[in-house]
VOPAGU-2260 file (C-alpha; in pm, 1 decimal, decimal comma):
REM VOPAGU-2260
SITE   aa  ch    i         X         Y         Z
SITE  MET   A    0     150,1   -2850,2   -2611,7
SITE  PHE   A    1    -115,0   -2932,5   -2352,2
SITE  ALA   A    2     -40,6   -3237,3   -2138,3
SITE  VAL   A    3    -133,6   -3416,7   -1816,2
SITE  THR   A    4     161,9   -3487,6   -1590,8
SITE  ALA   A    5     247,8   -3648,5   -1260,4
SITE  SER   A    6     418,4   -3373,9   -1059,9
SITE  GLN   A    7     431,6   -3541,6    -717,5
SITE  PHE   A    8     344,3   -3868,9    -543,8
SITE  ASP   A    9      74,5   -3921,5    -285,6
SITE  ALA   A   10     -19,6   -4280,8    -201,0
SITE  ASP   A   11    -333,7   -4175,3      -9,4
SITE  ASN   A   12    -457,0   -3895,5    -235,8
SITE  PRO   A   13    -300,6   -3961,0    -574,8
SITE  LEU   A   14    -498,4   -3696,3    -762,3
SITE  THR   A   15    -311,8   -3422,4    -575,8
SITE  GLY   A   16     -11,0   -3497,0    -797,3
SITE  LEU   A   17    -202,1   -3446,5   -1121,0
SITE  THR   A   18     -99,7   -3133,3   -1315,2
SITE  LEU   A   19    -262,5   -3008,0   -1633,5
SITE  GLY   A   20     -91,0   -2748,2   -1849,9
SITE  GLU   A   21     166,4   -2666,9   -2113,6
SITE  ARG   A   22     471,3   -2889,7   -2174,2
SITE  PRO   A   23     741,0   -2876,4   -2441,8
SITE  ASP   A   24     669,2   -3061,1   -2764,9
SITE  PRO   A   25     843,5   -3399,7   -2778,8
SITE  VAL   A   26    1170,7   -3439,8   -2963,6
SITE  ALA   A   27    1208,2   -3776,9   -3136,2
SITE  PRO   A   28    1558,6   -3928,8   -3108,0
SITE  GLU   A   29    1704,7   -4141,2   -3387,8
SITE  GLY   A   30    1482,3   -4437,9   -3463,2
SITE  TRP   A   31    1181,0   -4268,0   -3306,0
SITE  THR   A   32     893,7   -4067,9   -3454,9
SITE  THR   A   33     621,0   -3834,1   -3336,1
SITE  VAL   A   34     249,5   -3915,2   -3330,6
SITE  THR   A   35     -22,0   -3651,3   -3307,8
SITE  VAL   A   36    -261,9   -3794,9   -3050,5
SITE  LYS   A   37    -629,6   -3810,5   -3142,6
SITE  ALA   A   38    -745,8   -4022,9   -2848,9
SITE  THR   A   39    -582,8   -4175,2   -2542,3
SITE  ALA   A   40    -719,2   -4410,8   -2274,2
SITE  LEU   A   41    -688,3   -4413,7   -1896,1
SITE  ASN   A   42    -552,6   -4720,2   -1714,1
SITE  HIS   A   43    -499,3   -4821,4   -1352,1
SITE  HIS   A   44    -127,7   -4789,1   -1432,9
SITE  ASP   A   45    -174,1   -4409,7   -1447,7
SITE  LEU   A   46    -335,4   -4402,4   -1104,2
SITE  TRP   A   47     -57,7   -4620,0    -957,5
SITE  SER   A   48     201,3   -4385,0   -1113,1
SITE  LEU   A   49      51,7   -4098,8    -912,2
SITE  LYS   A   50      96,9   -4313,2    -601,4
SITE  GLY   A   51     467,0   -4350,0    -682,8
SITE  VAL   A   52     457,4   -4710,7    -803,8
SITE  GLY   A   53     717,5   -4772,8   -1074,7
SITE  LEU   A   54     851,4   -4416,7   -1075,9
SITE  ARG   A   55    1120,3   -4228,1    -887,1
SITE  ALA   A   56    1087,2   -3874,1    -758,0
SITE  GLU   A   57    1376,0   -3754,7    -979,5
SITE  GLN   A   58    1174,9   -3854,0   -1289,8
SITE  LEU   A   59     905,5   -3598,3   -1216,8
SITE  PRO   A   60     735,0   -3427,2   -1380,5
SITE  ILE   A   61     648,8   -3693,9   -1638,1
SITE  ILE   A   62     360,3   -3705,3   -1881,8
SITE  LEU   A   63     120,6   -3987,8   -1796,4
SITE  GLY   A   64     -59,5   -4225,0   -2032,7
SITE  CYS   A   65      25,3   -4553,2   -2207,1
SITE  ASP   A   66    -237,3   -4576,0   -2479,8
SITE  ALA   A   67    -286,1   -4366,6   -2791,7
SITE  ALA   A   68    -426,4   -4363,9   -3139,9
SITE  GLY   A   69    -341,5   -4083,7   -3376,8
SITE  VAL   A   70    -166,9   -3974,4   -3693,8
SITE  ASP   A   71     202,2   -4025,2   -3770,5
SITE  GLU   A   72     436,1   -3781,3   -3941,7
SITE  ASP   A   73     332,7   -3915,1   -4285,3
SITE  GLY   A   74     -39,0   -3869,9   -4219,0
SITE  ASN   A   75    -115,1   -4235,5   -4152,8
SITE  GLU   A   76    -371,7   -4332,8   -3888,4
SITE  VAL   A   77    -191,3   -4546,7   -3630,9
SITE  ILE   A   78    -212,7   -4717,0   -3293,4
SITE  VAL   A   79      79,8   -4680,0   -3050,2
SITE  HIS   A   80     219,0   -4997,5   -2893,4
SITE  SER   A   81     314,7   -4883,1   -2544,7
SITE  VAL   A   82     579,7   -5143,9   -2454,6
SITE  ILE   A   83     926,4   -4995,2   -2505,5
SITE  GLY   A   84    1151,5   -5298,1   -2536,2
SITE  ASP   A   85    1387,2   -5500,3   -2756,9
SITE  PRO   A   86    1244,6   -5832,3   -2883,3
SITE  ASP   A   87    1601,3   -5967,4   -2923,0
SITE  ARG   A   88    1670,1   -5916,9   -2552,8
SITE  GLY   A   89    1342,1   -6095,9   -2473,5
SITE  GLY   A   90    1401,6   -6400,8   -2690,5
SITE  GLY   A   91    1166,3   -6267,8   -2958,1
SITE  ASP   A   92     919,2   -6110,1   -2713,7
SITE  GLU   A   93     968,9   -5748,6   -2609,3
SITE  THR   A   94     753,4   -5799,0   -2299,4
SITE  LEU   A   95    1022,0   -6039,9   -2168,3
SITE  ASP   A   96    1304,3   -5789,4   -2223,6
SITE  PRO   A   97    1442,5   -5733,7   -1869,7
SITE  LYS   A   98    1499,7   -5368,1   -1960,7
SITE  ARG   A   99    1149,6   -5310,1   -2097,3
SITE  SER   A  100     930,6   -5022,9   -1983,4
SITE  LEU   A  101     600,6   -4866,3   -2073,3
SITE  LEU   A  102     536,5   -4520,4   -2203,0
SITE  SER   A  103     503,8   -4289,0   -1898,8
SITE  GLU   A  104     766,0   -4489,5   -1704,7
SITE  SER   A  105    1102,2   -4402,7   -1862,0
SITE  HIS   A  106     962,8   -4177,6   -2135,6
SITE  ASP   A  107     682,8   -3921,6   -2148,7
SITE  GLY   A  108     344,6   -4078,9   -2213,4
SITE  THR   A  109      36,7   -4023,4   -2426,8
SITE  PHE   A  110    -176,7   -3778,5   -2225,5
SITE  ALA   A  111     -67,8   -3496,7   -2453,1
SITE  GLU   A  112    -125,5   -3352,1   -2794,6
SITE  LYS   A  113     185,2   -3530,4   -2926,6
SITE  VAL   A  114     398,5   -3827,3   -2816,3
SITE  ALA   A  115     740,6   -3956,2   -2929,8
SITE  VAL   A  116     764,5   -4336,1   -2977,9
SITE  PRO   A  117    1003,0   -4585,2   -3141,2
SITE  ARG   A  118     912,2   -4636,1   -3506,8
SITE  ARG   A  119     860,1   -5010,5   -3451,3
SITE  ASN   A  120     587,8   -4923,7   -3197,1
SITE  ILE   A  121     357,3   -4791,9   -3467,7
SITE  VAL   A  122      75,4   -5023,4   -3575,4
SITE  PRO   A  123    -165,2   -4934,3   -3861,7
SITE  LYS   A  124    -512,1   -4839,7   -3736,4
SITE  PRO   A  125    -788,1   -5012,5   -3933,0
SITE  ALA   A  126   -1027,4   -4764,6   -4087,0
SITE  GLU   A  127   -1316,5   -4958,2   -3929,8
SITE  LEU   A  128   -1205,9   -4853,5   -3578,3
SITE  SER   A  129   -1255,5   -4500,3   -3449,1
SITE  PHE   A  130    -965,3   -4327,3   -3278,7
SITE  GLU   A  131   -1147,9   -4360,7   -2947,5
SITE  GLU   A  132   -1194,0   -4736,4   -2995,0
SITE  ALA   A  133    -837,8   -4788,0   -3112,6
SITE  ALA   A  134    -696,6   -4597,5   -2812,9
SITE  CYS   A  135    -848,7   -4862,0   -2580,9
SITE  LEU   A  136    -642,8   -5144,7   -2728,9
SITE  PRO   A  137    -272,0   -5111,5   -2635,4
SITE  THR   A  138    -299,0   -5184,4   -2260,8
SITE  ALA   A  139    -631,4   -5326,4   -2138,0
SITE  TRP   A  140    -748,2   -5498,5   -2455,0
SITE  LEU   A  141    -402,4   -5625,5   -2548,6
SITE  THR   A  142    -361,6   -5763,4   -2195,0
SITE  ALA   A  143    -696,3   -5943,7   -2225,0
SITE  TYR   A  144    -612,4   -6076,4   -2572,2
SITE  ARG   A  145    -287,8   -6229,4   -2450,5
SITE  MET   A  146    -445,7   -6372,5   -2135,4
SITE  LEU   A  147    -719,5   -6549,7   -2329,9
SITE  PHE   A  148    -548,4   -6653,6   -2651,3
SITE  ASP   A  149    -187,3   -6703,3   -2546,7
SITE  LYS   A  150    -165,6   -6786,4   -2177,5
SITE  ALA   A  151    -490,1   -6962,8   -2087,3
SITE  GLY   A  152    -459,9   -7272,4   -2308,8
SITE  LEU   A  153    -830,3   -7266,1   -2390,9
SITE  ALA   A  154   -1037,1   -7393,8   -2680,8
SITE  PRO   A  155   -1380,5   -7270,3   -2797,2
SITE  GLY   A  156   -1644,5   -7409,7   -2561,2
SITE  SER   A  157   -1419,5   -7376,0   -2256,2
SITE  THR   A  158   -1561,4   -7206,6   -1946,0
SITE  VAL   A  159   -1380,7   -6894,3   -1822,6
SITE  LEU   A  160   -1439,4   -6702,9   -1499,5
SITE  VAL   A  161   -1358,9   -6330,7   -1508,6
SITE  GLN   A  162   -1316,3   -6183,6   -1160,9
SITE  GLY   A  163   -1435,2   -5828,2   -1106,4
SITE  ALA   A  164   -1637,4   -5730,0   -1413,2
SITE  GLY   A  165   -1631,9   -5358,3   -1482,0
SITE  GLY   A  166   -1278,2   -5242,3   -1554,4
SITE  GLY   A  167   -1110,1   -5216,0   -1892,2
SITE  VAL   A  168    -937,0   -5554,8   -1886,0
SITE  ALA   A  169   -1244,2   -5732,4   -1750,2
SITE  THR   A  170   -1481,5   -5590,2   -2011,9
SITE  ALA   A  171   -1230,1   -5678,0   -2282,9
SITE  LEU   A  172   -1206,6   -6034,5   -2151,4
SITE  ILE   A  173   -1586,3   -6067,3   -2161,7
SITE  ALA   A  174   -1622,6   -5934,0   -2515,5
SITE  LEU   A  175   -1324,8   -6120,7   -2659,2
SITE  GLY   A  176   -1412,2   -6445,8   -2481,0
SITE  ALA   A  177   -1770,6   -6438,2   -2601,7
SITE  ALA   A  178   -1660,1   -6365,4   -2959,9
SITE  ALA   A  179   -1413,7   -6656,4   -2945,6
SITE  GLY   A  180   -1678,1   -6908,6   -2840,5
SITE  PHE   A  181   -1592,9   -6938,1   -2471,9
SITE  ARG   A  182   -1857,6   -6971,2   -2203,0
SITE  VAL   A  183   -1785,5   -6659,5   -1996,2
SITE  TRP   A  184   -1884,4   -6622,9   -1631,3
SITE  VAL   A  185   -1815,0   -6306,3   -1432,2
SITE  THR   A  186   -1827,0   -6174,9   -1074,6
SITE  SER   A  187   -1898,8   -5827,1    -948,4
SITE  ARG   A  188   -2013,6   -5664,3    -623,8
SITE  SER   A  189   -2238,8   -5434,8    -825,7
SITE  GLU   A  190   -2573,5   -5561,3    -950,8
SITE  GLY   A  191   -2561,8   -5296,2   -1221,8
SITE  LYS   A  192   -2220,8   -5414,0   -1345,3
SITE  ARG   A  193   -2336,5   -5776,9   -1342,7
SITE  LYS   A  194   -2631,5   -5677,4   -1563,0
SITE  ARG   A  195   -2407,7   -5482,7   -1802,4
SITE  ALA   A  196   -2164,2   -5776,3   -1820,8
SITE  LEU   A  197   -2449,2   -5997,9   -1937,9
SITE  GLU   A  198   -2538,7   -5738,2   -2199,7
SITE  LEU   A  199   -2175,1   -5736,2   -2310,9
SITE  GLY   A  200   -2173,7   -6112,0   -2377,5
SITE  ALA   A  201   -2121,4   -6288,8   -2043,3
SITE  ASP   A  202   -2324,7   -6606,8   -1999,3
SITE  GLU   A  203   -2364,1   -6586,9   -1620,9
SITE  ALA   A  204   -2290,8   -6321,9   -1355,8
SITE  PHE   A  205   -2239,2   -6392,4    -986,2
SITE  GLU   A  206   -2169,8   -6208,0    -663,4
SITE  PRO   A  207   -1806,1   -6229,1    -544,6
SITE  GLY   A  208   -1731,4   -6557,1    -371,3
SITE  ALA   A  209   -2048,1   -6725,7    -494,3
SITE  ARG   A  210   -2055,7   -7101,7    -539,0
SITE  LEU   A  211   -2051,9   -7164,4    -913,6
SITE  PRO   A  212   -2271,1   -7423,2   -1092,5
SITE  GLU   A  213   -1953,8   -7612,1   -1184,3
SITE  ARG   A  214   -1579,6   -7560,2   -1181,4
SITE  VAL   A  215   -1423,1   -7368,7   -1467,4
SITE  ASP   A  216   -1135,4   -7436,4   -1704,7
SITE  ALA   A  217    -960,2   -7105,3   -1637,6
SITE  VAL   A  218    -988,2   -6794,0   -1422,6
SITE  MET   A  219    -884,9   -6451,2   -1546,1
SITE  GLU   A  220    -752,1   -6276,6   -1234,7
SITE  THR   A  221    -684,0   -5900,8   -1211,7
SITE  VAL   A  222    -822,7   -5831,6    -863,4
SITE  GLY   A  223    -573,4   -6027,8    -651,7
SITE  GLU   A  224    -604,4   -6066,3    -278,2
SITE  ALA   A  225    -982,8   -6015,3    -251,8
SITE  THR   A  226   -1071,7   -6283,4    -505,7
SITE  TRP   A  227    -771,9   -6521,0    -498,8
SITE  SER   A  228    -918,0   -6790,7    -274,1
SITE  HIS   A  229   -1239,5   -6797,4    -477,6
SITE  SER   A  230   -1037,7   -6822,0    -797,1
SITE  LEU   A  231    -851,6   -7126,9    -669,1
SITE  LYS   A  232   -1171,3   -7295,4    -546,3
SITE  SER   A  233   -1346,5   -7229,1    -875,6
SITE  LEU   A  234   -1094,2   -7418,6   -1091,7
SITE  ARG   A  235   -1139,6   -7775,1   -1211,8
SITE  PRO   A  236    -848,7   -8012,1   -1139,6
SITE  GLY   A  237    -572,7   -7923,5   -1382,8
SITE  GLY   A  238    -720,8   -7578,8   -1442,2
SITE  ARG   A  239    -533,4   -7252,5   -1479,0
SITE  ILE   A  240    -535,8   -6903,3   -1330,5
SITE  VAL   A  241    -397,4   -6631,6   -1554,5
SITE  VAL   A  242    -287,5   -6329,3   -1348,6
SITE  SER   A  243    -229,9   -5982,6   -1497,4
SITE  GLY   A  244    -299,2   -5760,6   -1197,4
SITE  ALA   A  245    -368,4   -5738,7    -827,7
SITE  THR   A  246    -561,2   -5418,8    -764,5
SITE  SER   A  247    -689,3   -5532,7    -422,0
SITE  GLY   A  248    -350,5   -5657,4    -292,1
SITE  GLN   A  249     -67,6   -5881,3    -404,8
SITE  VAL   A  250      -4,1   -6112,4    -104,2
SITE  PRO   A  251    -305,7   -6345,2     -64,2
SITE  PRO   A  252    -266,5   -6683,9     108,3
SITE  ALA   A  253    -115,1   -6910,2    -155,7
SITE  GLU   A  254    -312,0   -7223,3     -57,7
SITE  LEU   A  255     -29,7   -7434,9    -196,2
SITE  SER   A  256    -186,0   -7763,6     -90,6
SITE  ARG   A  257    -482,5   -7693,5    -318,2
SITE  VAL   A  258    -249,2   -7590,9    -599,2
SITE  PHE   A  259     -37,0   -7904,7    -594,6
SITE  PHE   A  260    -308,7   -8156,4    -498,8
SITE  LEU   A  261    -536,8   -8043,6    -785,8
SITE  GLN   A  262    -240,2   -7976,7   -1015,6
SITE  LEU   A  263    -346,2   -7618,4   -1080,6
SITE  SER   A  264    -139,0   -7379,4   -1287,6
SITE  VAL   A  265     -76,9   -7013,7   -1206,7
SITE  VAL   A  266      47,2   -6817,1   -1508,6
SITE  GLY   A  267     155,9   -6452,5   -1516,2
SITE  SER   A  268      73,1   -6232,9   -1812,9
SITE  THR   A  269     185,6   -5876,5   -1886,6
SITE  MET   A  270      68,9   -5666,0   -2179,5
SITE  GLY   A  271     140,0   -5816,2   -2524,3
SITE  THR   A  272     366,5   -5788,5   -2822,7
SITE  ARG   A  273     341,3   -5549,8   -3117,0
SITE  ASP   A  274     239,3   -5840,2   -3338,2
SITE  GLN   A  275     -37,7   -5936,5   -3094,4
SITE  LEU   A  276    -165,4   -5577,9   -3096,4
SITE  GLU   A  277    -184,1   -5588,5   -3475,8
SITE  ARG   A  278    -370,3   -5921,1   -3464,0
SITE  LEU   A  279    -606,2   -5786,1   -3197,5
SITE  ALA   A  280    -700,1   -5494,8   -3421,6
SITE  ARG   A  281    -767,6   -5733,6   -3711,1
SITE  PHE   A  282    -977,0   -5957,0   -3482,2
SITE  LEU   A  283   -1200,5   -5664,6   -3389,1
SITE  VAL   A  284   -1254,4   -5576,6   -3753,4
SITE  LYS   A  285   -1333,8   -5939,7   -3841,2
SITE  SER   A  286   -1556,9   -6011,2   -3540,1
SITE  GLY   A  287   -1733,2   -5677,0   -3509,3
SITE  VAL   A  288   -1639,0   -5656,7   -3139,2
SITE  ARG   A  289   -1569,1   -5306,9   -3012,3
SITE  PRO   A  290   -1430,8   -5179,5   -2681,3
SITE  ARG   A  291   -1688,0   -5076,1   -2422,8
SITE  ILE   A  292   -1624,8   -4705,7   -2358,2
SITE  ASP   A  293   -1757,3   -4569,7   -2031,8
SITE  ARG   A  294   -1709,8   -4206,2   -2124,8
SITE  VAL   A  295   -1508,9   -3973,8   -2350,7
SITE  LEU   A  296   -1368,0   -3658,2   -2192,2
SITE  PRO   A  297   -1151,2   -3374,0   -2323,9
SITE  LEU   A  298    -797,6   -3405,1   -2189,8
SITE  ALA   A  299    -851,6   -3078,6   -2002,9
SITE  ARG   A  300   -1102,9   -3266,3   -1781,7
SITE  ALA   A  301    -868,8   -3557,0   -1706,4
SITE  ASN   A  302    -922,5   -3501,5   -1332,9
SITE  GLU   A  303   -1281,5   -3626,0   -1372,2
SITE  GLY   A  304   -1166,3   -3947,5   -1536,8
SITE  PHE   A  305    -901,9   -4016,0   -1272,7
SITE  ALA   A  306   -1156,3   -3953,9    -996,3
SITE  ALA   A  307   -1403,0   -4197,8   -1152,8
SITE  MET   A  308   -1136,9   -4466,8   -1180,5
SITE  ALA   A  309   -1022,8   -4409,3    -821,3
SITE  GLU   A  310   -1381,8   -4455,9    -700,8
SITE  GLY   A  311   -1449,3   -4754,6    -928,5
SITE  GLU   A  312   -1732,0   -4564,2   -1093,3
SITE  LEU   A  313   -1684,8   -4697,9   -1444,8
SITE  PHE   A  314   -1776,1   -4984,2   -1674,8
SITE  GLY   A  315   -1533,2   -5010,1   -1963,1
SITE  LYS   A  316   -1272,4   -4756,9   -2068,0
SITE  ILE   A  317   -1233,9   -4387,0   -1998,2
SITE  VAL   A  318   -1100,6   -4209,3   -2308,3
SITE  PHE   A  319    -950,5   -3859,7   -2336,0
SITE  THR   A  320    -935,7   -3653,3   -2653,2
SITE  PRO   A  321    -678,8   -3375,0   -2675,4
């Protein structure tokens, strides 16, 4: 089968480790099944993998990709939940399993014509969602869903600041937050991305570091070092930052005096559960919200998608179709 693999690591030029070509078809062990991939989405995780983050050299080559929508062995249209974990070891939450991994970490991923996954990782795909739309959900959209509706402690009418509008998680946060009745504010260096964020449902868009009209109830933080100080200063007393990434760096000044004096909360969030993925899909059907797709490329042109992500030249998700 045709697949996209990581064949070497290069922290400075990650795309040099990208290899496109034939790989053996997956063999599903007991308790697993095979899904024929119809669409798969690119994430920053895939770019970090090419830099050697989360992988060891002896694991190479490994097929990249966390997200997929496709058809199972019985002909059912499905979405693949990418967290490989045991809910029992995580106290009922597979994302808290200390042995958890994602597809493309310990097992071959979804950038291929077929992928092997545990049977419990199969979620029915609603007919109302296209394969391309459904493929956007398991990482970026599920992360956003959990941040907003599980970790943030918000109610409709709350004000949320999304740092760094443009990427998959950020666009999902905007669309989901607006649909849920939150007042959504965003930041971006790009005037064009600020404009598109408003079109997507954001109420206000600001330049990074801008003084806001008022302090917000929660900040959705995926940028990290570059926006951290602004995130802290933007919170009302007792407010909360929900962190699911740190693409610009992971060691900003903590500003602990501000944290304790204003009684701020910093909450980590990673991915989401299988049940949350199923609820997310139902929410999209009910609300009419759909993932913002920047472009759809054949898997054979995956290099173009990786290059666009590396340069930040995207708004929404990049989707590949085998």
